[in-house]
C-alpha positions as CSV (number, residue, x, y, z in Angstrom):
1,M,-86.0,129.4,112.1
2,T,-86.2,129.9,108.3
3,R,-87.2,133.4,109.0
4,L,-83.8,134.1,110.4
5,V,-81.7,132.1,107.9
6,Y,-82.9,133.9,104.7
7,P,-82.2,137.4,105.9
8,I,-78.8,136.5,107.2
9,A,-77.9,134.7,104.0
10,L,-79.1,137.7,101.9
11,M,-77.0,140.1,104.0
12,L,-73.9,137.9,103.6
13,L,-74.3,137.7,99.8
14,T,-74.8,141.4,99.4
15,A,-71.8,142.2,101.6
16,T,-69.7,139.8,99.6
17,A,-70.9,141.2,96.3
18,A,-70.2,144.8,97.5
19,Q,-66.8,143.9,98.7
20,A,-66.0,142.2,95.4
21,E,-66.9,145.3,93.5
22,D,-64.5,147.4,95.6
23,T,-61.4,145.3,95.1
24,P,-59.8,146.0,91.7
25,V,-59.0,143.0,89.5
26,P,-55.6,143.3,87.8
27,A,-55.8,143.2,84.1
28,M,-53.8,140.5,82.4
29,D,-52.0,141.4,79.2
30,P,-52.3,138.4,76.9
31,L,-49.1,139.3,75.1
32,G,-47.2,140.0,78.3
33,A,-43.9,138.4,79.1
34,E,-45.2,136.3,81.9
35,Q,-48.1,134.9,79.8
36,L,-45.8,134.2,76.9
37,W,-43.3,132.3,79.1
38,R,-46.2,130.2,80.5
39,T,-47.4,129.4,77.0
40,F,-44.0,128.5,75.6
41,G,-43.2,126.5,78.8
42,S,-46.4,124.5,78.4
43,L,-45.6,123.9,74.7
44,A,-42.1,122.7,75.5
45,L,-43.4,120.4,78.2
46,L,-46.0,118.9,75.7
47,I,-43.3,118.4,73.0
48,A,-41.0,116.7,75.5
49,L,-43.8,114.4,76.6
50,I,-44.6,113.4,73.0
51,L,-40.9,112.7,72.3
52,G,-40.5,110.7,75.5
53,V,-43.5,108.5,74.6
54,F,-42.1,108.0,71.1
55,Y,-38.7,107.1,72.5
56,L,-40.3,104.5,74.9
57,M,-42.3,103.0,72.0
58,R,-39.1,102.6,70.0
59,R,-37.4,101.0,72.9
60,A,-40.3,98.6,73.4
61,G,-40.2,97.6,69.7
62,S,-43.5,99.3,68.7
63,G,-41.9,102.0,66.5
64,P,-40.9,102.0,62.9
65,R,-38.6,99.1,61.9
66,G,-35.1,99.6,60.8
67,A,-33.8,98.8,57.3
68,G,-31.0,96.5,58.4
69,R,-33.3,93.5,59.2
70,Q,-32.0,90.0,58.4
71,I,-35.5,88.4,58.2
72,R,-37.7,89.4,55.2
73,F,-41.1,88.3,54.1
74,V,-41.1,87.1,50.4
75,D,-44.5,85.7,49.6
76,A,-47.6,84.0,51.0
77,L,-50.3,81.6,49.7
78,A,-53.6,81.1,51.4
79,L,-54.6,77.5,51.8
80,G,-57.9,78.1,53.6
81,Q,-59.6,80.8,55.6
82,R,-57.0,80.7,58.4
83,E,-54.1,78.6,57.1
84,R,-51.4,79.8,54.7
85,L,-47.9,79.0,53.5
86,V,-45.4,81.8,53.9
87,L,-42.0,82.1,52.3
88,V,-39.5,84.0,54.3
89,Q,-35.8,84.8,53.7
90,V,-33.3,84.6,56.5
91,G,-30.0,85.9,55.3
92,D,-29.3,83.8,52.1
93,E,-31.7,81.0,53.1
94,Q,-35.4,80.8,52.2
95,I,-37.8,78.9,54.4
96,V,-41.4,77.8,53.8
97,L,-43.5,78.1,56.9
98,G,-47.0,76.7,57.6
99,V,-49.0,79.3,59.5
100,S,-52.3,78.5,61.3
101,P,-54.0,80.0,64.3
102,G,-51.7,79.5,67.3
103,R,-49.1,77.6,65.4
104,V,-46.2,78.2,63.0
105,E,-44.3,75.2,61.6
106,R,-41.3,74.9,59.3
107,V,-42.4,73.0,56.2
108,H,-39.3,73.1,54.0
109,V,-35.9,74.8,53.6
110,L,-35.3,75.6,49.9
111,E,-31.9,74.5,48.5
112,H,-32.1,77.0,45.7
113,P,-33.6,80.3,46.7
114,V,-36.6,81.5,44.6
115,D,-35.8,84.6,42.7
116,V,-38.7,87.0,43.4
117,D,-39.1,90.4,41.7
118,T,-40.0,92.7,44.5
119,R,-41.1,95.5,42.1
120,E,-44.0,93.4,40.8
121,E,-47.3,93.9,42.6
122,P,-49.6,91.0,43.1
123,G,-53.4,91.1,42.5
124,F,-55.5,93.3,40.3
125,S,-53.6,96.5,40.9
126,G,-50.4,94.9,39.8
127,A,-52.0,93.4,36.7
128,L,-53.5,96.7,35.8
129,R,-50.2,98.5,36.2
130,R,-48.5,95.9,34.0
131,A,-51.2,96.1,31.3
132,V,-51.0,99.9,31.3
133,G,-47.2,99.7,31.1
134,Q,-47.4,97.3,28.1
135,A,-49.9,99.5,26.3
136,T,-47.6,102.6,26.7
137,Q,-44.6,100.6,25.4
138,Q,-46.6,99.4,22.4
139,G,-47.4,103.0,21.3
140,G,-50.8,103.6,23.0
141,G,-49.9,107.2,23.8
142,N,-53.1,108.2,25.7
143,A,-52.7,105.8,28.6
144,P,-51.6,107.5,31.9
145,A,-48.1,106.7,33.1
């Protein structure tokens, strides 16, 4: 049986190869109009897809936040590894919140809002910037600005 299968398969393969050599393959011009339209169409479809995903993310609330928000974070103080006090401003009112895993509680509503300078950075980087700023104001001309 195998004596018949191998010669038949060999004849079919050589006939197919010979037939493939006889048929001309049209050459495709990479800068042809049809190829350029396909490329630009694919690019336009990809850009439309990206813009559509961005639009849906904004509608879902995952996009960049607008500047006209009424609630603003003011400051925070860590009380432990997972607990902290947070000061938020809602309109003209400032509220102290206690935040722990799975729970947020109002601790106090301030009668007189705390005046917080938003330009001042907390931590080491803020202290370094203030120290460099004081050194340049006192006449230390080689400190970087």
